[in-house]
gemmi code that builds the backbone of each chain (N, CA, C; Angstrom):
import gemmi

chains = {
    "A": [
        ("MET", (12.185, -4.368, 2.342), (11.866, -5.399, 1.362), (11.776, -4.769, -0.025)),
        ("ASN", (12.391, -5.416, -1.013), (12.174, -4.994, -2.394), (12.296, -6.220, -3.288)),
        ("ASP", (11.815, -6.105, -4.507), (11.768, -7.246, -5.415), (12.028, -6.700, -6.811)),
        ("ASN", (13.282, -6.688, -7.194), (13.633, -5.915, -8.379), (14.576, -6.635, -9.337)),
        ("ASP", (14.522, -7.972, -9.332), (15.461, -8.710, -10.169), (15.048, -8.771, -11.639)),
        ("ASN", (13.733, -8.800, -11.860), (13.266, -9.142, -13.199), (13.091, -7.959, -14.143)),
        ("ASN", (12.881, -6.800, -13.597), (12.605, -5.675, -14.482), (13.454, -4.489, -14.055)),
        ("LYS", (14.476, -4.215, -14.816), (15.441, -3.208, -14.377), (14.981, -1.771, -14.582)),
        ("SER", (13.819, -1.573, -15.202), (13.335, -0.209, -15.347), (12.421, 0.199, -14.185)),
        ("ILE", (12.143, -0.753, -13.282), (11.265, -0.447, -12.143), (11.929, -0.906, -10.847)),
        ("PHE", (12.028, -0.001, -9.882), (12.496, -0.359, -8.539), (11.368, -0.051, -7.571)),
        ("VAL", (10.928, -1.058, -6.812), (9.885, -0.827, -5.810), (10.358, -1.381, -4.471)),
        ("GLY", (9.988, -0.724, -3.393), (10.424, -1.202, -2.086), (9.569, -0.670, -0.948)),
        ("VAL", (9.665, -1.363, 0.172), (9.048, -0.926, 1.434), (10.083, -1.185, 2.513)),
        ("TRP", (10.402, -0.191, 3.307), (11.297, -0.448, 4.428), (11.043, 0.510, 5.580)),
        ("ASP", (11.691, 0.154, 6.724), (11.534, 0.947, 7.935), (12.358, 2.223, 7.783)),
        ("VAL", (11.661, 3.326, 7.554), (12.365, 4.582, 7.271), (12.936, 5.228, 8.532)),
        ("THR", (12.618, 4.665, 9.681), (13.277, 5.182, 10.897), (14.719, 4.661, 10.956)),
        ("LYS", (14.974, 3.531, 10.278), (16.330, 2.970, 10.259), (17.083, 3.358, 8.995)),
        ("LYS", (16.340, 3.484, 7.882), (16.978, 3.823, 6.604), (16.112, 4.885, 5.914)),
        ("PRO", (16.386, 6.153, 6.176), (15.560, 7.224, 5.584), (15.614, 7.205, 4.052)),
        ("LEU", (14.567, 7.730, 3.440), (14.513, 7.792, 1.978), (15.518, 8.823, 1.480)),
        ("ASN", (16.118, 8.514, 0.348), (17.178, 9.359, -0.195), (16.839, 9.725, -1.643)),
        ("ALA", (16.573, 11.010, -1.871), (16.134, 11.455, -3.195), (17.182, 11.170, -4.271)),
        ("GLN", (18.449, 11.249, -3.884), (19.494, 11.026, -4.899), (19.466, 9.591, -5.409)),
        ("ASP", (19.165, 8.639, -4.514), (19.050, 7.233, -4.943), (17.973, 7.094, -6.009)),
        ("ALA", (16.846, 7.775, -5.778), (15.719, 7.687, -6.711), (16.092, 8.314, -8.058)),
        ("LEU", (16.702, 9.490, -8.003), (17.051, 10.189, -9.248), (18.139, 9.434, -10.016)),
        ("ASP", (19.077, 8.851, -9.301), (20.126, 8.066, -9.971), (19.508, 6.866, -10.693)),
        ("PHE", (18.503, 6.229, -10.038), (17.914, 5.036, -10.645), (17.157, 5.362, -11.932)),
        ("VAL", (16.439, 6.483, -11.959), (15.614, 6.779, -13.143), (16.403, 7.489, -14.249)),
        ("ALA", (17.649, 7.843, -13.980), (18.470, 8.496, -15.015), (18.849, 7.486, -16.100)),
        ("ASP", (18.891, 7.960, -17.317), (19.285, 7.113, -18.445), (19.690, 8.044, -19.584)),
        ("ASP", (20.568, 7.579, -20.454), (21.026, 8.438, -21.549), (19.878, 8.919, -22.443)),
        ("ILE", (18.801, 8.117, -22.541), (17.686, 8.554, -23.400), (16.721, 9.480, -22.668)),
        ("ASN", (16.908, 9.627, -21.345), (15.964, 10.436, -20.563), (16.452, 11.873, -20.386)),
        ("GLY", (15.591, 12.820, -20.785), (15.908, 14.233, -20.581), (15.122, 14.829, -19.439)),
        ("ALA", (14.317, 13.989, -18.744), (13.475, 14.510, -17.671), (13.363, 13.505, -16.538)),
        ("ALA", (13.235, 14.044, -15.326), (12.918, 13.212, -14.164), (11.969, 13.995, -13.277)),
        ("ASP", (10.945, 13.323, -12.786), (9.978, 13.952, -11.891), (10.083, 13.248, -10.549)),
        ("LEU", (10.128, 14.023, -9.466), (10.299, 13.444, -8.130), (9.158, 13.888, -7.230)),
        ("PHE", (8.467, 12.915, -6.617), (7.418, 13.237, -5.644), (7.851, 12.751, -4.270)),
        ("LEU", (7.727, 13.625, -3.279), (8.027, 13.262, -1.893), (6.785, 13.490, -1.048)),
        ("GLY", (6.435, 12.518, -0.249), (5.343, 12.688, 0.713), (5.942, 12.836, 2.094)),
        ("ALA", (5.470, 13.845, 2.844), (6.034, 14.106, 4.180), (4.910, 14.203, 5.209)),
        ("VAL", (5.245, 13.952, 6.451), (4.275, 14.048, 7.547), (4.040, 15.522, 7.866)),
        ("ARG", (2.765, 15.950, 7.829), (2.445, 17.347, 8.165), (1.852, 17.418, 9.566)),
        ("ASN", (1.804, 18.662, 10.081), (1.467, 18.816, 11.504), (-0.023, 18.967, 11.782)),
        ("HIS", (-0.865, 18.724, 10.774), (-2.305, 18.832, 11.031), (-3.069, 17.932, 10.064)),
        ("ASN", (-4.253, 17.511, 10.471), (-5.164, 16.779, 9.584), (-6.567, 16.862, 10.152)),
        ("MET", (-7.519, 17.230, 9.321), (-8.933, 17.302, 9.699), (-9.135, 18.107, 10.993)),
        ("GLY", (-8.416, 19.217, 11.082), (-8.593, 20.106, 12.230), (-7.876, 19.676, 13.496)),
        ("ARG", (-7.108, 18.594, 13.430), (-6.395, 18.132, 14.636), (-4.891, 18.330, 14.451)),
        ("GLN", (-4.215, 18.626, 15.528), (-2.772, 18.854, 15.467), (-2.030, 17.532, 15.643)),
        ("VAL", (-1.246, 17.210, 14.635), (-0.561, 15.916, 14.564), (0.896, 16.095, 15.001)),
        ("LYS", (1.397, 15.121, 15.764), (2.828, 15.191, 16.129), (3.649, 14.098, 15.445)),
        ("ALA", (2.985, 13.027, 14.991), (3.708, 11.933, 14.310), (2.692, 11.041, 13.592)),
        ("VAL", (3.192, 10.230, 12.671), (2.339, 9.258, 11.969), (3.080, 7.925, 11.917)),
        ("SER", (2.355, 6.836, 12.240), (2.909, 5.486, 12.077), (2.326, 4.873, 10.812)),
        ("TYR", (3.190, 4.248, 10.015), (2.747, 3.627, 8.756), (2.803, 2.112, 8.901)),
        ("ASP", (1.660, 1.478, 8.588), (1.545, 0.019, 8.596), (1.413, -0.406, 7.131)),
        ("VAL", (2.152, -1.427, 6.727), (2.170, -1.834, 5.312), (2.108, -3.356, 5.220)),
        ("TYR", (1.277, -3.876, 4.343), (1.308, -5.298, 4.003), (2.363, -5.427, 2.900)),
        ("GLU", (3.582, -5.715, 3.319), (4.734, -5.526, 2.427), (4.684, -6.340, 1.144)),
        ("GLU", (4.413, -7.647, 1.263), (4.451, -8.501, 0.067), (3.447, -8.014, -0.977)),
        ("LEU", (2.224, -7.733, -0.517), (1.189, -7.283, -1.452), (1.498, -5.877, -1.982)),
        ("ALA", (2.031, -5.013, -1.133), (2.354, -3.648, -1.559), (3.410, -3.649, -2.668)),
        ("ILE", (4.411, -4.508, -2.520), (5.460, -4.590, -3.544), (4.835, -4.967, -4.898)),
        ("ASN", (3.977, -5.990, -4.878), (3.303, -6.401, -6.124), (2.438, -5.275, -6.676)),
        ("ASN", (1.733, -4.608, -5.772), (0.821, -3.547, -6.165), (1.569, -2.344, -6.751)),
        ("PHE", (2.675, -1.953, -6.147), (3.456, -0.824, -6.675), (3.965, -1.152, -8.082)),
        ("ARG", (4.446, -2.391, -8.233), (4.969, -2.785, -9.547), (3.866, -2.744, -10.610)),
        ("GLU", (2.686, -3.245, -10.229), (1.543, -3.256, -11.150), (1.181, -1.823, -11.565)),
        ("ILE", (1.178, -0.920, -10.604), (0.840, 0.481, -10.906), (1.899, 1.102, -11.830)),
        ("CYS", (3.169, 0.821, -11.569), (4.236, 1.347, -12.439), (4.089, 0.780, -13.857)),
        ("GLU", (3.760, -0.494, -13.948), (3.593, -1.095, -15.283), (2.434, -0.444, -16.029)),
        ("GLU", (1.356, -0.146, -15.305), (0.225, 0.552, -15.934), (0.662, 1.924, -16.462)),
        ("ALA", (1.399, 2.658, -15.641), (1.868, 3.986, -16.053), (2.835, 3.861, -17.230)),
        ("GLY", (3.677, 2.821, -17.193), (4.617, 2.605, -18.294), (3.896, 2.349, -19.614)),
        ("GLU", (2.777, 1.634, -19.530), (2.001, 1.375, -20.753), (1.305, 2.630, -21.242)),
        ("LYS", (0.854, 3.461, -20.305), (0.126, 4.681, -20.702), (1.057, 5.731, -21.308)),
        ("TRP", (2.240, 5.922, -20.701), (3.087, 7.055, -21.106), (4.439, 6.663, -21.692)),
        ("GLY", (4.766, 5.369, -21.648), (6.036, 4.944, -22.222), (5.828, 4.211, -23.543)),
        ("THR", (6.916, 3.842, -24.183), (6.839, 3.007, -25.382), (7.825, 1.852, -25.195)),
        ("LYS", (7.683, 0.841, -26.044), (8.509, -0.347, -25.878), (10.003, -0.022, -26.052)),
        ("ASP", (10.326, 0.825, -27.015), (11.738, 1.144, -27.225), (12.228, 2.279, -26.320)),
        ("LYS", (11.286, 3.006, -25.702), (11.681, 4.055, -24.754), (10.859, 3.911, -23.466)),
        ("PRO", (11.133, 2.841, -22.709), (10.351, 2.627, -21.484), (10.666, 3.683, -20.427)),
        ("LEU", (9.634, 4.053, -19.673), (9.878, 4.958, -18.551), (10.618, 4.196, -17.455)),
        ("ARG", (11.315, 4.941, -16.599), (11.975, 4.310, -15.458), (11.287, 4.797, -14.170)),
        ("PHE", (11.078, 3.857, -13.236), (10.320, 4.157, -12.015), (11.114, 3.752, -10.778)),
        ("TYR", (11.015, 4.589, -9.752), (11.559, 4.255, -8.425), (10.465, 4.602, -7.426)),
        ("VAL", (9.969, 3.591, -6.709), (8.880, 3.808, -5.742), (9.234, 3.106, -4.431)),
        ("VAL", (9.342, 3.874, -3.367), (9.553, 3.279, -2.043), (8.575, 3.913, -1.057)),
        ("HIS", (7.877, 3.052, -0.305), (7.000, 3.546, 0.770), (7.615, 3.153, 2.103)),
        ("GLY", (7.579, 4.071, 3.024), (8.136, 3.807, 4.340), (7.149, 3.111, 5.257)),
        ("LYS", (7.695, 2.395, 6.255), (6.873, 1.908, 7.368), (7.563, 2.342, 8.646)),
        ("GLY", (6.804, 2.324, 9.732), (7.351, 2.791, 11.000), (6.807, 4.172, 11.354)),
        ("ARG", (7.286, 4.698, 12.467), (6.763, 5.966, 12.982), (7.651, 7.136, 12.566)),
        ("LEU", (7.003, 8.156, 11.995), (7.731, 9.341, 11.531), (7.209, 10.590, 12.227)),
        ("ASN", (8.108, 11.471, 12.589), (7.714, 12.759, 13.153), (7.418, 13.753, 12.028)),
        ("ILE", (6.980, 14.935, 12.405), (6.639, 15.967, 11.413), (7.835, 16.226, 10.488)),
        ("GLY", (7.536, 16.271, 9.181), (8.591, 16.508, 8.194), (9.253, 15.243, 7.691)),
        ("GLY", (9.027, 14.135, 8.365), (9.629, 12.873, 7.919), (9.063, 12.435, 6.576)),
        ("LEU", (9.916, 11.854, 5.752), (9.479, 11.428, 4.411), (8.907, 10.014, 4.469)),
        ("SER", (7.665, 9.880, 3.976), (6.977, 8.585, 4.027), (6.978, 7.876, 2.683)),
        ("ILE", (7.054, 8.619, 1.597), (7.024, 7.993, 0.264), (7.876, 8.799, -0.699)),
        ("MET", (8.511, 8.085, -1.600), (9.322, 8.729, -2.632), (9.046, 8.037, -3.957)),
        ("ILE", (8.696, 8.847, -4.955), (8.423, 8.317, -6.296), (9.235, 9.138, -7.283)),
        ("ALA", (9.981, 8.475, -8.126), (10.669, 9.185, -9.212), (10.353, 8.478, -10.520)),
        ("VAL", (10.163, 9.279, -11.561), (9.922, 8.736, -12.901), (10.855, 9.451, -13.878)),
        ("GLY", (11.551, 8.681, -14.683), (12.418, 9.249, -15.708), (11.830, 8.974, -17.084)),
        ("SER", (11.902, 9.957, -17.970), (11.341, 9.800, -19.318), (12.121, 10.677, -20.297)),
        ("PRO", (12.000, 10.396, -21.591), (12.722, 11.221, -22.567), (12.303, 12.691, -22.509)),
        ("HIS", (11.000, 12.953, -22.294), (10.490, 14.330, -22.259), (9.669, 14.551, -20.982)),
        ("ARG", (9.516, 15.811, -20.564), (8.961, 16.093, -19.233), (7.494, 15.701, -19.065)),
        ("LYS", (6.703, 15.840, -20.125), (5.253, 15.591, -20.002), (4.984, 14.190, -19.437)),
        ("GLU", (5.689, 13.204, -19.973), (5.425, 11.816, -19.574), (5.802, 11.572, -18.106)),
        ("SER", (6.927, 12.135, -17.689), (7.323, 11.866, -16.293), (6.408, 12.578, -15.301)),
        ("PHE", (5.974, 13.805, -15.635), (5.010, 14.494, -14.756), (3.735, 13.664, -14.618)),
        ("GLU", (3.179, 13.260, -15.753), (1.877, 12.583, -15.729), (1.976, 11.198, -15.109)),
        ("ALA", (3.034, 10.466, -15.423), (3.183, 9.126, -14.865), (3.397, 9.200, -13.346)),
        ("CYS", (4.171, 10.167, -12.888), (4.430, 10.307, -11.453), (3.124, 10.626, -10.713)),
        ("ARG", (2.325, 11.526, -11.285), (1.030, 11.859, -10.682), (0.129, 10.631, -10.620)),
        ("TYR", (0.132, 9.863, -11.698), (-0.691, 8.650, -11.742), (-0.269, 7.678, -10.630)),
        ("VAL", (1.023, 7.479, -10.472), (1.511, 6.507, -9.486), (1.104, 6.909, -8.068)),
        ("ILE", (1.287, 8.175, -7.694), (0.936, 8.553, -6.322), (-0.578, 8.477, -6.094)),
        ("GLU", (-1.359, 8.892, -7.092), (-2.819, 8.835, -6.905), (-3.304, 7.390, -6.779)),
        ("GLN", (-2.743, 6.495, -7.576), (-3.155, 5.091, -7.509), (-2.728, 4.462, -6.185)),
        ("ILE", (-1.534, 4.788, -5.727), (-1.069, 4.245, -4.436), (-2.012, 4.681, -3.322)),
        ("LYS", (-2.413, 5.949, -3.351), (-3.304, 6.443, -2.300), (-4.637, 5.700, -2.281)),
        ("HIS", (-5.102, 5.287, -3.456), (-6.416, 4.642, -3.539), (-6.368, 3.120, -3.504)),
        ("ARG", (-5.221, 2.516, -3.865), (-5.211, 1.064, -4.080), (-4.205, 0.269, -3.258)),
        ("SER", (-3.233, 0.918, -2.672), (-2.133, 0.145, -2.079), (-2.380, -0.153, -0.593)),
        ("PRO", (-1.940, -1.347, -0.139), (-2.215, -1.766, 1.241), (-1.276, -1.093, 2.248)),
        ("VAL", (-1.579, 0.173, 2.516), (-0.799, 0.998, 3.449), (-1.792, 1.758, 4.334)),
        ("TRP", (-1.463, 1.852, 5.630), (-2.370, 2.505, 6.578), (-1.604, 3.465, 7.467)),
        ("LYS", (-2.239, 4.639, 7.687), (-1.634, 5.678, 8.546), (-2.344, 5.711, 9.892)),
        ("GLN", (-1.547, 5.729, 10.935), (-2.102, 5.986, 12.266), (-1.523, 7.311, 12.747)),
        ("GLU", (-2.411, 8.286, 12.927), (-1.944, 9.605, 13.361), (-1.846, 9.676, 14.886)),
        ("HIS", (-0.819, 10.339, 15.346), (-0.637, 10.563, 16.789), (-0.770, 12.070, 17.020)),
        ("TYR", (-1.683, 12.448, 17.910), (-2.011, 13.866, 18.098), (-1.312, 14.431, 19.337)),
        ("ILE", (-1.233, 15.755, 19.362), (-0.502, 16.379, 20.482), (-1.224, 16.195, 21.819)),
        ("ASP", (-2.537, 15.887, 21.764), (-3.268, 15.650, 23.026), (-3.054, 14.229, 23.567)),
        ("GLY", (-2.225, 13.423, 22.867), (-1.917, 12.077, 23.347), (-2.761, 10.984, 22.717)),
        ("ASP", (-3.823, 11.375, 22.018), (-4.700, 10.411, 21.357), (-4.050, 9.928, 20.041)),
        ("SER", (-4.499, 8.784, 19.545), (-4.053, 8.271, 18.240), (-5.264, 7.713, 17.505)),
        ("ASP", (-5.234, 7.781, 16.185), (-6.353, 7.237, 15.416), (-5.888, 6.835, 14.023)),
        ("TRP", (-6.521, 5.769, 13.488), (-6.235, 5.365, 12.111), (-6.991, 6.279, 11.155)),
        ("VAL", (-6.330, 6.746, 10.118), (-6.975, 7.593, 9.104), (-8.027, 6.758, 8.373)),
        ("GLN", (-9.194, 7.346, 8.124), (-10.322, 6.568, 7.565), (-10.025, 5.965, 6.196)),
        ("GLY", (-9.441, 6.738, 5.300), (-8.937, 6.189, 4.040), (-9.970, 5.818, 2.999)),
        ("HIS", (-9.495, 5.091, 1.987), (-10.295, 4.712, 0.826), (-10.585, 3.211, 0.865)),
        ("ALA", (-11.860, 2.851, 0.775), (-12.222, 1.423, 0.740), (-11.769, 0.834, -0.590)),
        ("LEU", (-11.266, -0.400, -0.541), (-10.799, -1.087, -1.759), (-12.000, -1.730, -2.440)),
        ("CYS", (-12.332, -1.259, -3.637), (-13.538, -1.725, -4.326), (-13.342, -3.145, -4.857)),
        ("GLN", (-14.460, -3.890, -4.889), (-14.438, -5.214, -5.508), (-14.828, -5.078, -6.969)),
        ("HIS", (-14.386, -6.073, -7.770), (-14.753, -6.056, -9.193), (-16.211, -6.425, -9.350)),
        ("GLY", (-16.761, -6.038, -10.502), (-18.128, -6.443, -10.843), (-19.068, -5.759, -9.953)),
    ],
    "B": [
        ("MET", (-12.075, -25.894, 7.453), (-10.651, -25.638, 7.318), (-10.268, -24.385, 8.106)),
        ("GLU", (-8.991, -24.368, 8.510), (-8.510, -23.274, 9.350), (-7.765, -22.244, 8.490)),
        ("ILE", (-8.072, -20.977, 8.713), (-7.396, -19.901, 7.972), (-6.744, -18.948, 8.969)),
        ("LYS", (-5.486, -18.657, 8.714), (-4.811, -17.612, 9.504), (-5.025, -16.282, 8.791)),
        ("LEU", (-5.671, -15.362, 9.487), (-5.975, -14.072, 8.864), (-5.058, -13.002, 9.448)),
        ("GLN", (-4.256, -12.385, 8.590), (-3.361, -11.312, 9.039), (-4.142, -10.006, 9.166)),
        ("LEU", (-3.812, -9.241, 10.192), (-4.564, -8.012, 10.486), (-3.673, -6.783, 10.290)),
        ("PHE", (-4.256, -5.750, 9.695), (-3.518, -4.502, 9.439), (-4.371, -3.290, 9.834)),
        ("GLY", (-3.702, -2.149, 9.936), (-4.403, -0.887, 10.171), (-5.305, -0.958, 11.398)),
        ("ALA", (-6.549, -0.528, 11.229), (-7.477, -0.447, 12.362), (-7.765, -1.804, 12.998)),
        ("PHE", (-7.464, -2.904, 12.314), (-7.658, -4.232, 12.911), (-6.513, -4.624, 13.835)),
        ("ARG", (-5.443, -3.838, 13.856), (-4.290, -4.174, 14.693), (-4.638, -4.225, 16.180)),
        ("LYS", (-5.737, -3.573, 16.559), (-6.098, -3.613, 17.983), (-6.452, -5.029, 18.431)),
        ("TYR", (-6.704, -5.928, 17.458), (-6.996, -7.328, 17.790), (-5.745, -8.208, 17.699)),
        ("GLY", (-4.585, -7.609, 17.422), (-3.347, -8.377, 17.288), (-2.858, -8.372, 15.854)),
        ("SER", (-1.860, -9.206, 15.558), (-1.303, -9.226, 14.197), (-1.964, -10.297, 13.330)),
        ("GLU", (-2.660, -11.257, 13.975), (-3.367, -12.281, 13.193), (-4.440, -12.927, 14.051)),
        ("ILE", (-5.360, -13.617, 13.373), (-6.436, -14.301, 14.070), (-6.708, -15.593, 13.300)),
        ("ILE", (-7.029, -16.667, 14.015), (-7.328, -17.940, 13.352), (-8.844, -18.097, 13.243)),
        ("LEU", (-9.307, -18.392, 12.027), (-10.748, -18.538, 11.784), (-11.034, -19.897, 11.167)),
        ("GLU", (-12.247, -20.378, 11.377), (-12.670, -21.660, 10.827), (-13.748, -21.392, 9.776)),
        ("ILE", (-13.568, -21.972, 8.592), (-14.610, -21.872, 7.554), (-14.841, -23.269, 6.976)),
        ("PRO", (-16.001, -23.487, 6.317), (-16.251, -24.803, 5.722), (-15.247, -25.099, 4.606)),
        ("ASP", (-14.902, -26.373, 4.398), (-14.034, -26.751, 3.266), (-14.669, -26.259, 1.968)),
        ("GLY", (-13.848, -25.673, 1.089), (-14.375, -25.155, -0.179), (-15.185, -23.882, -0.001)),
        ("GLY", (-15.033, -23.230, 1.142), (-15.794, -22.013, 1.423), (-15.327, -20.828, 0.585)),
        ("LEU", (-16.132, -19.797, 0.621), (-15.834, -18.580, -0.138), (-15.269, -17.501, 0.793)),
        ("VAL", (-14.733, -16.459, 0.178), (-14.263, -15.313, 0.958), (-15.413, -14.752, 1.799)),
        ("ALA", (-16.629, -14.806, 1.246), (-17.805, -14.320, 1.996), (-17.985, -15.085, 3.303)),
        ("ASP", (-17.662, -16.387, 3.296), (-17.769, -17.181, 4.525), (-16.745, -16.715, 5.561)),
        ("LEU", (-15.571, -16.340, 5.070), (-14.528, -15.848, 5.970), (-14.971, -14.523, 6.604)),
        ("ARG", (-15.618, -13.704, 5.806), (-16.123, -12.417, 6.308), (-17.132, -12.665, 7.439)),
        ("THR", (-18.035, -13.622, 7.214), (-19.039, -13.956, 8.226), (-18.382, -14.488, 9.494)),
        ("SER", (-17.387, -15.341, 9.302), (-16.681, -15.927, 10.438), (-15.958, -14.845, 11.251)),
        ("LEU", (-15.374, -13.875, 10.558), (-14.674, -12.786, 11.240), (-15.656, -11.909, 12.014)),
        ("GLU", (-16.810, -11.648, 11.414), (-17.836, -10.837, 12.101), (-18.263, -11.513, 13.401)),
        ("LYS", (-18.430, -12.839, 13.340), (-18.824, -13.577, 14.563), (-17.724, -13.514, 15.609)),
        ("SER", (-16.473, -13.596, 15.141), (-15.343, -13.635, 16.062), (-15.101, -12.284, 16.746)),
        ("LEU", (-15.189, -11.200, 15.979), (-14.847, -9.883, 16.538), (-16.043, -9.157, 17.151)),
        ("GLY", (-17.232, -9.556, 16.786), (-18.417, -8.949, 17.388), (-18.910, -7.718, 16.645)),
        ("GLU", (-20.039, -7.215, 17.113), (-20.763, -6.163, 16.409), (-19.989, -4.846, 16.308)),
        ("SER", (-19.113, -4.583, 17.265), (-18.420, -3.290, 17.268), (-17.511, -3.126, 16.042)),
        ("SER", (-17.086, -4.236, 15.428), (-16.232, -4.145, 14.233), (-16.975, -4.465, 12.948)),
        ("SER", (-18.282, -4.654, 13.056), (-19.080, -5.086, 11.903), (-18.974, -4.118, 10.718)),
        ("ARG", (-19.064, -2.820, 11.001), (-19.010, -1.848, 9.900), (-17.652, -1.873, 9.211)),
        ("LEU", (-16.590, -1.921, 10.015), (-15.240, -1.932, 9.437), (-15.018, -3.200, 8.596)),
        ("ILE", (-15.526, -4.329, 9.074), (-15.377, -5.578, 8.317), (-16.121, -5.472, 6.974)),
        ("LYS", (-17.294, -4.857, 7.000), (-18.098, -4.729, 5.766), (-17.382, -3.915, 4.677)),
        ("ILE", (-16.622, -2.905, 5.092), (-15.968, -2.038, 4.096), (-14.512, -2.454, 3.841)),
        ("SER", (-14.130, -3.618, 4.339), (-12.762, -4.107, 4.134), (-12.735, -5.185, 3.063)),
        ("ARG", (-11.518, -5.460, 2.587), (-11.357, -6.435, 1.521), (-10.335, -7.492, 1.926)),
        ("PHE", (-10.486, -8.687, 1.400), (-9.558, -9.773, 1.726), (-8.530, -9.920, 0.604)),
        ("ALA", (-7.364, -10.464, 0.964), (-6.290, -10.577, -0.027), (-5.323, -11.691, 0.344)),
        ("THR", (-4.647, -12.219, -0.664), (-3.461, -13.044, -0.442), (-2.267, -12.086, -0.448)),
        ("ASP", (-1.060, -12.640, -0.388), (0.094, -11.740, -0.447), (0.390, -11.285, -1.873)),
        ("LYS", (-0.389, -11.791, -2.836), (-0.153, -11.406, -4.234), (-1.284, -10.624, -4.862)),
        ("THR", (-2.526, -10.861, -4.391), (-3.653, -10.207, -5.053), (-4.838, -10.048, -4.111)),
        ("MET", (-5.727, -9.128, -4.482), (-6.945, -8.932, -3.693), (-8.027, -9.878, -4.193)),
        ("LEU", (-8.925, -10.257, -3.294), (-9.948, -11.257, -3.613), (-11.335, -10.647, -3.520)),
        ("ASP", (-12.248, -11.179, -4.325), (-13.652, -10.781, -4.225), (-14.370, -11.749, -3.296)),
        ("ASP", (-15.550, -11.349, -2.833), (-16.285, -12.188, -1.877), (-16.708, -13.537, -2.467)),
        ("ASP", (-16.856, -13.586, -3.796), (-17.282, -14.861, -4.388), (-16.087, -15.747, -4.772)),
        ("SER", (-14.872, -15.353, -4.393), (-13.696, -16.195, -4.650), (-13.703, -17.387, -3.705)),
        ("GLU", (-13.394, -18.559, -4.262), (-13.310, -19.755, -3.421), (-11.949, -19.776, -2.709)),
        ("ILE", (-11.972, -20.193, -1.463), (-10.707, -20.345, -0.728), (-10.277, -21.802, -0.890)),
        ("THR", (-9.364, -22.015, -1.811), (-8.955, -23.382, -2.147), (-8.075, -23.963, -1.040)),
        ("SER", (-7.933, -25.290, -1.072), (-7.273, -25.977, 0.044), (-5.786, -25.616, 0.181)),
        ("ASN", (-5.186, -25.048, -0.880), (-3.769, -24.674, -0.787), (-3.578, -23.303, -0.121)),
        ("ILE", (-4.683, -22.645, 0.227), (-4.584, -21.336, 0.889), (-4.798, -21.514, 2.386)),
        ("SER", (-3.826, -21.074, 3.171), (-4.002, -21.163, 4.626), (-3.805, -19.811, 5.307)),
        ("VAL", (-3.279, -18.848, 4.533), (-3.037, -17.515, 5.100), (-3.668, -16.469, 4.188)),
        ("LEU", (-4.466, -15.587, 4.777), (-5.050, -14.461, 4.045), (-4.903, -13.209, 4.912)),
        ("ALA", (-5.278, -12.079, 4.351), (-5.225, -10.827, 5.121), (-6.524, -10.077, 4.917)),
        ("ILE", (-6.901, -9.288, 5.914), (-8.035, -8.381, 5.727), (-7.489, -6.965, 5.662)),
        ("LEU", (-7.959, -6.227, 4.639), (-7.437, -4.895, 4.363), (-8.529, -3.850, 4.605)),
        ("PRO", (-8.438, -3.104, 5.690), (-9.389, -2.005, 5.883), (-9.109, -0.908, 4.858)),
        ("PRO", (-9.976, 0.121, 4.767), (-9.715, 1.205, 3.816), (-8.283, 1.732, 3.949)),
        ("VAL", (-7.659, 2.000, 2.806), (-6.228, 2.309, 2.782), (-5.967, 3.815, 2.837)),
        ("SER", (-4.772, 4.188, 3.295), (-4.446, 5.614, 3.439), (-2.951, 5.858, 3.247)),
        ("GLY", (-2.402, 5.259, 2.196), (-0.970, 5.418, 1.958), (-0.616, 6.776, 1.369)),
        ("GLY", (0.682, 6.978, 1.213), (1.167, 8.214, 0.605), (1.865, 9.100, 1.603)),
    ],
}
model = gemmi.Model(1)
for chain_id, residues in chains.items():
    chain = gemmi.Chain(chain_id)
    for i, (resn, *xyz) in enumerate(residues, 1):
        res = gemmi.Residue()
        res.name, res.seqid = resn, gemmi.SeqId(i, " ")
        for name, pos in zip(("N", "CA", "C"), xyz):
            atom = gemmi.Atom()
            atom.name, atom.element = name, gemmi.Element(name[0])
            atom.pos, atom.b_iso = gemmi.Position(*pos), 0.0
            res.add_atom(atom)
        chain.add_residue(res)
    model.add_chain(chain)
structure = gemmi.Structure()
structure.add_model(model)
structure.setup_entities()
């Protein structure tokens, strides 16, 4: 699922990465622009351990419609912080759903900007905000056969 | 009024959705209470630290559930990335 008709400087999506793996070149191609001299790429991958337990795979559950809106909102925030109206940053954000084995890519974020500082900082902002605010859940599968949902970050209410 | 509540993450053990009844003009807080009654004490802590949402935005407990809303979701603590 993606929703990218209205704003051509931002691409956001969620899809089953077991059927369509994430492709870094797609992300870098999207954020490239004649005014951009920099691109920053963040990849999240499944690692083989967490909290002292040996992990063999992770399943990702995503509330797709809300996640798409949320990713776009986060990119717009980063665009306001580090971009300008005549030189907008370009963003590519895709989160995977489905079950991934060790080394599988779960998230890909690319940011293009005229100079490197903005793309580094905006990319860092996007991944940190997604980790704290986006409706995505990890279920870890351990080598002993057990599975558990990662405890995660509670979504704060306003006021 | 009847609300279809979509379930994600740690709530998936109860299925992909659950139907709850709340008073007409009720608040998100009423939905939280209704869910606690439905799922029982073993999920009480998880329900307390979770948040409700539409497919477009997250809701606070004092938000009214207007008559045009029939589907909501409960979001346990998130762990994306």
